[in-house]
C-alpha positions, 0 to 999 in steps of 0.5 A: 500500500502506497503512503498518501502522506505528504513530505511537508510537516503539518502546520501553516505553510511558511511561504509568505509568513514574512509578507503577512506579518509585515502587512499586519505590522503596518496595519496594526501600527496605523490602527493603534499607533506604534506604542500600542502595536505590540508583537502579540497584537501584530501576531493576532492580526497576522493570524500567526502565533506570537512564537512564530513572530519571535522566532524570526524577530527577537524584538518588536524593534527588529520586526519593525526594522525588517518591515521597513526594509521590506516597505522601502525596498531599494532606493530608486536613484533616477537621473543623470545629474547629482541634483536629479539623483538627490531629488529622486531620493528625497521624493522617494523617501517622502513617498514611502514615509507617507504610506499608511503605517510606514511613517508611524512605524519609522518614527516609533522605532526611531524614538525607541532607538534614542534610549536603546543602544542595541536597537540604535545599532540595528537601525543604523546597520540594517536600515540606514547603512544600505541606503547610505552606501547606495547614496555614497556610491551614486553621488561619490560623496564621503560618508559624513556628507551622505549622513548629513543629507539623510539626517536633514531629509529624513529628520525633516520628514519625520518631524513633520509626521510627528508634529501633524500626524500627516506626511509632508505634502508635495509642495513642501517636499518640493520646497525641501528639495529646493532647500537641500540641493544648493547645499549638497548637489554641487560636485564633491568639495565645492559646496560652501 
C-alpha cells in the first residue's frame, strides 16, 4: 500500500509568513499607533502565533526594522545629474514615509532607538547603512556628507509626521528639495 502522506510537516505553510506579518505590522501600527502595536497584537492580526513572530524577530524593534526594509525596498536613484539623483531620493523617501503605517512605524522605532543602544545599532546597520552606501556610491560623496543629507531629509520628514500626524505634502517636499540641493548637489568639495 502506497503512503498518501505528504513530505511537508503539518502546520501553516511558511511561504509568505514574512509578507503577512509585515502587512499586519503596518496595519496594526496605523490602527493603534506604534506604542500600542505590540508583537502579540501584530501576531493576532497576522493570524500567526506570537512564537512564530519571535522566532524570526527577537524584538518588536527588529520586526519593525525588517518591515521597513521590506516597505522601502531599494532606493530608486533616477537621473543623470547629482541634483536629479538627490531629488529622486528625497521624493522617494517622502513617498514611502507617507504610506499608511510606514511613517508611524519609522518614527516609533526611531524614538525607541534614542534610549536603546542595541536597537540604535540595528537601525543604523540594517536600515540606514544600505541606503547610505547606495547614496555614497551614486553621488561619490564621503560618508559624513551622505549622513548629513539623510539626517536633514529624513529628520525633516519625520518631524513633520510627528508634529501633524500627516506626511509632508508635495509642495513642501518640493520646497525641501529646493532647500537641500544648493547645499549638497554641487560636485564633491565645492559646496560652501
